[in-house]
C-alpha positions in Angstrom: 5.1 204.0 146.2 8.5 202.9 147.4 8.9 201.3 150.9 10.7 204.4 152.3 7.8 206.6 151.1 5.3 204.3 152.7 7.3 204.5 155.9 7.7 208.3 155.8 3.8 208.6 155.3 3.2 206.1 158.3 5.6 208.2 160.5 3.9 211.5 159.6 0.5 210.1 160.3 1.8 208.9 163.7 3.2 212.3 164.5 -0.1 213.9 163.4 -2.0 211.7 165.8 0.3 212.5 168.9 -1.0 214.7 171.6 0.7 218.0 172.3 2.4 216.6 175.3 3.8 213.6 173.4 4.8 215.7 170.5 7.0 217.9 172.6 8.5 214.6 174.1 9.5 213.6 170.6 11.5 216.6 169.7 14.7 215.6 171.6 14.6 212.2 169.6 14.1 213.9 166.3 17.0 216.3 167.0 19.4 213.5 167.8 18.3 211.6 164.6 18.8 214.7 162.5 22.4 215.0 163.9 21.8 218.6 164.8 23.0 220.1 168.2 20.5 219.6 171.0 19.3 222.8 172.3 18.5 222.9 176.1 15.8 225.4 177.0 16.0 227.1 180.2 13.2 229.6 180.1 10.4 226.8 180.9 7.0 227.5 181.9 5.6 226.2 185.1 3.6 223.7 183.1 6.8 222.5 181.4 8.6 222.3 184.7 5.6 220.2 186.1 5.8 217.9 183.2 9.5 217.4 183.7 9.1 216.7 187.4 6.3 214.2 186.6 8.4 212.3 184.0 11.5 212.3 186.6 9.2 211.0 189.4 7.7 208.3 187.0 11.4 207.2 186.0 12.6 206.8 189.6 9.3 205.0 190.5 9.2 202.6 187.3 12.6 202.6 185.5 11.7 199.5 183.8 9.1 201.4 181.8 11.9 203.5 180.1 14.3 202.9 177.4 17.7 204.3 177.5 18.9 206.3 174.5 21.9 203.8 174.3 19.7 200.9 173.7 17.8 202.5 170.8 19.3 201.3 167.5 
């Protein structure tokens, strides 16, 4: 098995192990990596809005816990 095939398998296994919440968080990054246009959904559920609000609050309280997309290589 090639190194890339092993890496793909490891990534697939990691994605399969993600919780639904973290899986949704991964979607924007994968979209960027695929070089496809990012779609911004505006018809969010109350649960989705609450998750976003929680993330924004965490970011403002502990910005050191986050990595800017510009710093991802």
